[in-house]
Backbone as JSON Lines, residues from 0, in Angstrom:
{"i":0,"aa":"M","n":[-65.58,-77.73,48.6],"ca":[-64.61,-76.7,48.81],"c":[-63.21,-77.25,48.51]}
{"i":1,"aa":"T","n":[-62.35,-76.4,47.97],"ca":[-60.99,-76.79,47.64],"c":[-60.07,-76.44,48.79]}
{"i":2,"aa":"D","n":[-59.21,-77.38,49.14],"ca":[-58.21,-77.1,50.17],"c":[-57.17,-76.14,49.61]}
{"i":3,"aa":"I","n":[-56.81,-75.18,50.4],"ca":[-55.8,-74.21,50.0],"c":[-54.57,-74.42,50.88]}
{"i":4,"aa":"N","n":[-53.44,-74.61,50.23],"ca":[-52.18,-74.72,50.96],"c":[-51.55,-73.34,51.06]}
{"i":5,"aa":"I","n":[-51.24,-72.94,52.27],"ca":[-50.59,-71.66,52.5],"c":[-49.21,-71.93,53.06]}
{"i":6,"aa":"T","n":[-48.23,-71.35,52.41],"ca":[-46.85,-71.5,52.87],"c":[-46.38,-70.15,53.4]}
{"i":7,"aa":"K","n":[-45.88,-70.16,54.61],"ca":[-45.38,-68.92,55.19],"c":[-44.12,-68.5,54.46]}
{"i":8,"aa":"G","n":[-44.06,-67.25,54.08],"ca":[-42.9,-66.72,53.37],"c":[-41.77,-66.39,54.34]}
{"i":9,"aa":"S","n":[-40.62,-66.19,53.76],"ca":[-39.46,-65.77,54.56],"c":[-39.45,-64.25,54.63]}
{"i":10,"aa":"A","n":[-38.4,-63.7,55.16],"ca":[-38.26,-62.25,55.23],"c":[-37.79,-61.67,53.91]}
{"i":11,"aa":"N","n":[-37.52,-62.54,52.92],"ca":[-37.02,-62.07,51.63],"c":[-37.9,-62.63,50.51]}
{"i":12,"aa":"V","n":[-38.69,-61.78,49.9],"ca":[-39.59,-62.21,48.84],"c":[-38.83,-62.79,47.64]}
{"i":13,"aa":"F","n":[-37.62,-62.29,47.41],"ca":[-36.84,-62.79,46.28],"c":[-36.39,-64.24,46.51]}
{"i":14,"aa":"A","n":[-36.07,-64.57,47.74],"ca":[-35.74,-65.96,48.06],"c":[-36.98,-66.83,47.88]}
{"i":15,"aa":"D","n":[-38.13,-66.31,48.3],"ca":[-39.39,-67.04,48.15],"c":[-39.73,-67.29,46.68]}
{"i":16,"aa":"L","n":[-39.29,-66.38,45.82],"ca":[-39.54,-66.53,44.39],"c":[-38.56,-67.49,43.72]}
{"i":17,"aa":"G","n":[-37.57,-67.97,44.46],"ca":[-36.67,-68.98,43.92],"c":[-35.3,-68.49,43.49]}
{"i":18,"aa":"F","n":[-34.98,-67.23,43.74],"ca":[-33.63,-66.75,43.42],"c":[-32.63,-67.41,44.35]}
{"i":19,"aa":"D","n":[-31.39,-67.61,43.87],"ca":[-30.39,-68.2,44.74],"c":[-30.1,-67.23,45.89]}
{"i":20,"aa":"P","n":[-29.59,-67.72,47.01],"ca":[-29.45,-66.88,48.21],"c":[-28.67,-65.58,47.99]}
{"i":21,"aa":"Q","n":[-27.58,-65.63,47.24],"ca":[-26.79,-64.43,47.03],"c":[-27.56,-63.39,46.22]}
{"i":22,"aa":"E","n":[-28.19,-63.82,45.15],"ca":[-28.94,-62.89,44.32],"c":[-30.17,-62.37,45.05]}
{"i":23,"aa":"A","n":[-30.82,-63.22,45.81],"ca":[-32.0,-62.79,46.58],"c":[-31.63,-61.7,47.57]}
{"i":24,"aa":"Q","n":[-30.5,-61.86,48.24],"ca":[-30.06,-60.84,49.21],"c":[-29.73,-59.54,48.49]}
{"i":25,"aa":"N","n":[-29.03,-59.63,47.37],"ca":[-28.67,-58.43,46.6],"c":[-29.92,-57.72,46.1]}
{"i":26,"aa":"L","n":[-30.88,-58.47,45.58],"ca":[-32.12,-57.87,45.1],"c":[-32.89,-57.2,46.24]}
{"i":27,"aa":"Q","n":[-32.89,-57.82,47.4],"ca":[-33.59,-57.23,48.53],"c":[-32.95,-55.9,48.93]}
{"i":28,"aa":"L","n":[-31.63,-55.86,48.99],"ca":[-30.94,-54.61,49.34],"c":[-31.17,-53.54,48.28]}
{"i":29,"aa":"R","n":[-31.15,-53.94,47.01],"ca":[-31.4,-52.97,45.95],"c":[-32.82,-52.44,46.02]}
{"i":30,"aa":"S","n":[-33.79,-53.32,46.25],"ca":[-35.18,-52.87,46.31],"c":[-35.4,-51.94,47.49]}
{"i":31,"aa":"Q","n":[-34.81,-52.23,48.64],"ca":[-34.95,-51.36,49.8],"c":[-34.35,-49.98,49.52]}
{"i":32,"aa":"T","n":[-33.21,-49.94,48.84],"ca":[-32.58,-48.67,48.52],"c":[-33.4,-47.9,47.49]}
{"i":33,"aa":"M","n":[-33.95,-48.61,46.52],"ca":[-34.79,-47.96,45.51],"c":[-36.05,-47.36,46.16]}
{"i":34,"aa":"I","n":[-36.64,-48.07,47.09],"ca":[-37.83,-47.57,47.79],"c":[-37.48,-46.31,48.57]}
{"i":35,"aa":"A","n":[-36.32,-46.31,49.24],"ca":[-35.89,-45.13,50.0],"c":[-35.7,-43.94,49.06]}
{"i":36,"aa":"L","n":[-35.11,-44.18,47.9],"ca":[-34.91,-43.11,46.92],"c":[-36.24,-42.61,46.36]}
{"i":37,"aa":"L","n":[-37.16,-43.5,46.11],"ca":[-38.49,-43.11,45.63],"c":[-39.2,-42.24,46.67]}
{"i":38,"aa":"Q","n":[-39.12,-42.65,47.93],"ca":[-39.74,-41.87,49.01],"c":[-39.08,-40.49,49.13]}
{"i":39,"aa":"W","n":[-37.75,-40.46,48.99],"ca":[-37.04,-39.19,49.04],"c":[-37.53,-38.27,47.91]}
{"i":40,"aa":"F","n":[-37.62,-38.83,46.71],"ca":[-38.05,-38.04,45.56],"c":[-39.46,-37.51,45.78]}
{"i":41,"aa":"N","n":[-40.38,-38.36,46.21],"ca":[-41.77,-37.94,46.42],"c":[-41.88,-36.85,47.48]}
{"i":42,"aa":"A","n":[-41.05,-36.92,48.51],"ca":[-41.1,-35.92,49.58],"c":[-40.35,-34.64,49.23]}
{"i":43,"aa":"S","n":[-39.47,-34.73,48.24],"ca":[-38.6,-33.58,47.93],"c":[-39.33,-32.43,47.25]}
{"i":44,"aa":"G","n":[-40.36,-32.73,46.49],"ca":[-41.04,-31.69,45.74],"c":[-40.26,-31.23,44.51]}
{"i":45,"aa":"L","n":[-39.16,-31.91,44.22],"ca":[-38.32,-31.55,43.07],"c":[-38.88,-32.14,41.79]}
{"i":46,"aa":"T","n":[-38.54,-31.51,40.68],"ca":[-38.84,-32.12,39.39],"c":[-37.85,-33.25,39.17]}
{"i":47,"aa":"Q","n":[-38.13,-34.11,38.21],"ca":[-37.18,-35.18,37.91],"c":[-35.83,-34.61,37.5]}
{"i":48,"aa":"A","n":[-35.84,-33.55,36.72],"ca":[-34.59,-32.95,36.26],"c":[-33.77,-32.42,37.44]}
{"i":49,"aa":"A","n":[-34.43,-31.73,38.36],"ca":[-33.72,-31.18,39.53],"c":[-33.24,-32.29,40.46]}
{"i":50,"aa":"A","n":[-34.07,-33.3,40.68],"ca":[-33.68,-34.42,41.53],"c":[-32.52,-35.19,40.92]}
{"i":51,"aa":"A","n":[-32.54,-35.35,39.61],"ca":[-31.45,-36.05,38.92],"c":[-30.12,-35.33,39.16]}
{"i":52,"aa":"K","n":[-30.14,-34.01,39.15],"ca":[-28.91,-33.24,39.41],"c":[-28.41,-33.5,40.82]}
{"i":53,"aa":"V","n":[-29.32,-33.51,41.78],"ca":[-28.94,-33.78,43.16],"c":[-28.32,-35.17,43.28]}
{"i":54,"aa":"L","n":[-28.91,-36.13,42.6],"ca":[-28.46,-37.52,42.67],"c":[-27.26,-37.81,41.77]}
{"i":55,"aa":"R","n":[-26.9,-36.82,40.95],"ca":[-25.77,-36.94,40.03],"c":[-25.98,-38.04,38.99]}
{"i":56,"aa":"V","n":[-27.21,-38.09,38.47],"ca":[-27.56,-38.99,37.37],"c":[-28.34,-38.18,36.33]}
{"i":57,"aa":"T","n":[-28.58,-38.78,35.19],"ca":[-29.39,-38.11,34.18],"c":[-30.87,-38.26,34.53]}
{"i":58,"aa":"Q","n":[-31.69,-37.41,33.96],"ca":[-33.13,-37.49,34.21],"c":[-33.7,-38.82,33.69]}
{"i":59,"aa":"P","n":[-33.28,-39.3,32.5],"ca":[-33.8,-40.61,32.08],"c":[-33.41,-41.74,33.05]}
{"i":60,"aa":"R","n":[-32.21,-41.64,33.64],"ca":[-31.77,-42.66,34.6],"c":[-32.64,-42.6,35.86]}
{"i":61,"aa":"L","n":[-32.94,-41.42,36.33],"ca":[-33.84,-41.28,37.48],"c":[-35.21,-41.83,37.14]}
{"i":62,"aa":"N","n":[-35.69,-41.57,35.95],"ca":[-36.99,-42.08,35.53],"c":[-37.02,-43.61,35.56]}
{"i":63,"aa":"Q","n":[-35.93,-44.24,35.18],"ca":[-35.85,-45.71,35.23],"c":[-35.95,-46.19,36.68]}
{"i":64,"aa":"L","n":[-35.32,-45.46,37.59],"ca":[-35.4,-45.82,39.0],"c":[-36.83,-45.67,39.49]}
{"i":65,"aa":"L","n":[-37.48,-44.57,39.13],"ca":[-38.85,-44.32,39.58],"c":[-39.83,-45.35,39.02]}
{"i":66,"aa":"K","n":[-39.49,-45.94,37.89],"ca":[-40.33,-46.99,37.3],"c":[-40.01,-48.38,37.88]}
{"i":67,"aa":"G","n":[-39.03,-48.44,38.78],"ca":[-38.72,-49.7,39.45],"c":[-37.9,-50.68,38.65]}
{"i":68,"aa":"K","n":[-37.12,-50.2,37.72],"ca":[-36.31,-51.09,36.87],"c":[-35.08,-51.57,37.63]}
{"i":69,"aa":"I","n":[-35.3,-52.47,38.55],"ca":[-34.27,-52.94,39.47],"c":[-33.11,-53.62,38.75]}
{"i":70,"aa":"D","n":[-33.39,-54.25,37.63],"ca":[-32.37,-55.03,36.94],"c":[-31.26,-54.19,36.32]}
{"i":71,"aa":"I","n":[-31.46,-52.89,36.18],"ca":[-30.43,-52.06,35.55],"c":[-29.64,-51.23,36.56]}
{"i":72,"aa":"F","n":[-29.89,-51.44,37.86],"ca":[-29.18,-50.69,38.89],"c":[-28.35,-51.63,39.75]}
{"i":73,"aa":"S","n":[-27.09,-51.31,39.91],"ca":[-26.25,-52.06,40.84],"c":[-26.46,-51.49,42.24]}
{"i":74,"aa":"L","n":[-26.15,-52.28,43.22],"ca":[-26.24,-51.81,44.6],"c":[-25.31,-50.62,44.81]}
{"i":75,"aa":"D","n":[-24.14,-50.67,44.2],"ca":[-23.17,-49.59,44.3],"c":[-23.75,-48.27,43.78]}
{"i":76,"aa":"A","n":[-24.38,-48.31,42.61],"ca":[-24.97,-47.11,42.01],"c":[-26.08,-46.55,42.91]}
{"i":77,"aa":"L","n":[-26.89,-47.43,43.47],"ca":[-27.99,-46.99,44.33],"c":[-27.47,-46.37,45.63]}
{"i":78,"aa":"V","n":[-26.41,-46.95,46.19],"ca":[-25.81,-46.38,47.4],"c":[-25.26,-44.99,47.1]}
{"i":79,"aa":"N","n":[-24.63,-44.84,45.95],"ca":[-24.11,-43.51,45.57],"c":[-25.23,-42.49,45.46]}
{"i":80,"aa":"M","n":[-26.34,-42.88,44.85],"ca":[-27.47,-41.96,44.72],"c":[-28.05,-41.6,46.09]}
{"i":81,"aa":"A","n":[-28.2,-42.59,46.95],"ca":[-28.76,-42.34,48.28],"c":[-27.85,-41.4,49.07]}
{"i":82,"aa":"T","n":[-26.56,-41.6,48.95],"ca":[-25.61,-40.73,49.63],"c":[-25.71,-39.3,49.09]}
{"i":83,"aa":"S","n":[-25.84,-39.17,47.77],"ca":[-26.0,-37.85,47.15],"c":[-27.28,-37.17,47.62]}
{"i":84,"aa":"A","n":[-28.28,-37.96,47.95],"ca":[-29.56,-37.42,48.44],"c":[-29.48,-37.03,49.92]}
{"i":85,"aa":"G","n":[-28.32,-37.27,50.53],"ca":[-28.14,-36.9,51.94],"c":[-28.53,-37.99,52.9]}
{"i":86,"aa":"M","n":[-28.74,-39.2,52.39],"ca":[-29.11,-40.31,53.26],"c":[-27.85,-40.95,53.83]}
{"i":87,"aa":"R","n":[-28.0,-41.5,54.99],"ca":[-26.92,-42.28,55.59],"c":[-27.23,-43.74,55.27]}
{"i":88,"aa":"V","n":[-26.31,-44.37,54.59],"ca":[-26.53,-45.75,54.15],"c":[-25.67,-46.68,54.99]}
{"i":89,"aa":"G","n":[-26.27,-47.76,55.47],"ca":[-25.54,-48.73,56.27],"c":[-25.92,-50.14,55.86]}
{"i":90,"aa":"L","n":[-25.13,-51.07,56.29],"ca":[-25.38,-52.47,56.0],"c":[-25.16,-53.24,57.29]}
{"i":91,"aa":"V","n":[-26.15,-54.01,57.67],"ca":[-26.05,-54.82,58.88],"c":[-25.78,-56.25,58.47]}
{"i":92,"aa":"I","n":[-24.72,-56.8,59.01],"ca":[-24.37,-58.19,58.72],"c":[-24.4,-58.95,60.04]}
{"i":93,"aa":"R","n":[-25.16,-60.02,60.06],"ca":[-25.26,-60.82,61.28],"c":[-25.38,-62.29,60.9]}
{"i":94,"aa":"P","n":[-25.04,-63.16,61.82],"ca":[-25.13,-64.6,61.52],"c":[-26.58,-65.04,61.4]}
{"i":95,"aa":"K","n":[-26.76,-66.19,60.79],"ca":[-28.1,-66.76,60.69],"c":[-28.62,-67.09,62.08]}
{"i":96,"aa":"T","n":[-29.92,-67.28,62.21],"ca":[-30.56,-67.53,63.5],"c":[-29.93,-68.72,64.23]}
{"i":97,"aa":"A","n":[-29.66,-69.81,63.51],"ca":[-29.1,-71.0,64.15],"c":[-27.77,-70.69,64.81]}
{"i":98,"aa":"V","n":[-26.98,-69.84,64.2],"ca":[-25.69,-69.47,64.78],"c":[-25.9,-68.61,66.01]}
{"i":99,"aa":"K","n":[-26.91,-67.75,65.99],"ca":[-27.2,-66.9,67.15],"c":[-27.55,-67.76,68.36]}
{"i":100,"aa":"V","n":[-28.34,-68.8,68.14],"ca":[-28.75,-69.67,69.24],"c":[-27.51,-70.32,69.85]}
{"i":101,"aa":"R","n":[-26.61,-70.78,69.0],"ca":[-25.38,-71.41,69.49],"c":[-24.55,-70.39,70.25]}
{"i":102,"aa":"A","n":[-24.42,-69.19,69.71],"ca":[-23.65,-68.15,70.38],"c":[-24.27,-67.81,71.73]}
{"i":103,"aa":"A","n":[-25.59,-67.73,71.78],"ca":[-26.27,-67.42,73.03],"c":[-26.04,-68.55,74.04]}
{"i":104,"aa":"T","n":[-26.06,-69.79,73.57],"ca":[-25.83,-70.93,74.45],"c":[-24.41,-70.88,75.0]}
{"i":105,"aa":"L","n":[-23.44,-70.6,74.14],"ca":[-22.06,-70.51,74.59],"c":[-21.89,-69.38,75.6]}
{"i":106,"aa":"H","n":[-22.58,-68.26,75.37],"ca":[-22.51,-67.13,76.28],"c":[-23.09,-67.51,77.65]}
{"i":107,"aa":"S","n":[-24.23,-68.19,77.64],"ca":[-24.84,-68.57,78.91],"c":[-23.98,-69.59,79.65]}
{"i":108,"aa":"L","n":[-23.31,-70.49,78.93],"ca":[-22.4,-71.44,79.57],"c":[-21.23,-70.7,80.21]}
{"i":109,"aa":"S","n":[-20.75,-69.69,79.51],"ca":[-19.66,-68.88,80.03],"c":[-20.07,-68.18,81.32]}
{"i":110,"aa":"L","n":[-21.29,-67.66,81.36],"ca":[-21.79,-66.99,82.56],"c":[-21.91,-67.98,83.72]}
{"i":111,"aa":"K","n":[-22.35,-69.21,83.41],"ca":[-22.5,-70.23,84.46],"c":[-21.13,-70.57,85.05]}
{"i":112,"aa":"R","n":[-20.11,-70.66,84.2],"ca":[-18.75,-70.95,84.69],"c":[-18.26,-69.83,85.6]}
{"i":113,"aa":"K","n":[-18.53,-68.59,85.21],"ca":[-18.08,-67.46,86.03],"c":[-18.76,-67.49,87.39]}
{"i":114,"aa":"K","n":[-20.05,-67.84,87.42],"ca":[-20.77,-67.9,88.7],"c":[-20.18,-68.99,89.58]}
{"i":115,"aa":"K","n":[-19.8,-70.15,88.98],"ca":[-19.22,-71.23,89.75],"c":[-17.86,-70.81,90.31]}
{"i":116,"aa":"M","n":[-17.1,-70.07,89.51],"ca":[-15.77,-69.65,89.94],"c":[-15.83,-68.66,91.11]}
{"i":117,"aa":"T","n":[-16.86,-67.81,91.09],"ca":[-16.97,-66.8,92.15],"c":[-17.69,-67.35,93.39]}
{"i":118,"aa":"A","n":[-18.37,-68.48,93.25],"ca":[-19.12,-69.04,94.37],"c":[-18.25,-69.79,95.34]}
């Protein structure tokens, strides 16, 4: 039997594929937005031509999105389309896990000082 090495992936498949951190994050946000737009289109019951009008793009441009051509869409263009579709688009920015642990430690130290002061 052959030994199989399994490596646990991160939360970003693009980082796992070797893209630099900035590009991996951008690709992940673009792919998530494209998936949301695809789901909107599938649920809308609209033709490509009608959906393209709602999204304020041409039908061939919508077709490129539906085919998953991520490389030709900027995050800005995708956000504009999602907004035109009536979606609320947001971006969550938070520190890396290691920073959270430090922040939590500092917060707990602060709480301990307050307890000592009131005791």
